[in-house]
N, C-alpha and C positions, 0 to 999 in steps of 0.2 A: 745587314745594316752597314753603311759605309763607316770607316773609321773616323772620319771628320764628325759625323753627326753623333757618333757614340761618344767622342771626346767632349763635344758640346753638351750633350745630356749629362754626362758624368760630372763635368764642371758645374753645370746649372745645379745639379742635385746636391753637390758639395756645398755650394753657395746657399742654397735653401736651408740645408741642415745647419750650417753655421749661423744663419739668420735666426732660425728657430732656437738654437741653443742660446744665443745672445739675448733674444726676447725672454726666454725662460729665466736666465740669470737676472736680467733687468727687473722682471716682475717680481722675483724673489727678493731682490734688494729693496724695491718699493714696499713690500709686504713687511719686511723686517725692520724698516727704518724706524718706526715708532717704538719698537722693543729695544733696539739698540740705543735710542736716544734716552729712554727711561733708564736702562742699565747704566749708561755713561753718567747720568745725573746721579743715580745712586752711589756710584764709585767715587765721583767728585765729592759728593757730600760726606761720604765716609772718611775720605782721606784729608779733608780740609782741617786744619788745626782749629780747635774750638777757641773762639774769642773769649777773653775773660769778661765777666759781667761788669759793666761800668758802675763805679761806686757813685751814689747820688752826691751832688755837691752840697756841702753843708752851708754855704753862704753864697753871696753874689758878689759881683764886682764892687757894688756900692758899699757893701758891708766891709770889704777889704780896704777901700780907700778911706772909710771913716776911721778905721782901727790904726791906719799907718799914715 
């Protein structure tokens, strides 16, 4: 086999292997995206400080204006 043809075949093989590896990683990323999204949501919810419960208002603005 001529050296030029061998170099072309080896280069094409490397490009095909690179493309298949990229496709495999891409498909893995698509598959893992929902899991990552849920884990991220769980972590954000766990690290957010809890808001204090709002105390119900005892009166309204009209009541305040009548008193003062």
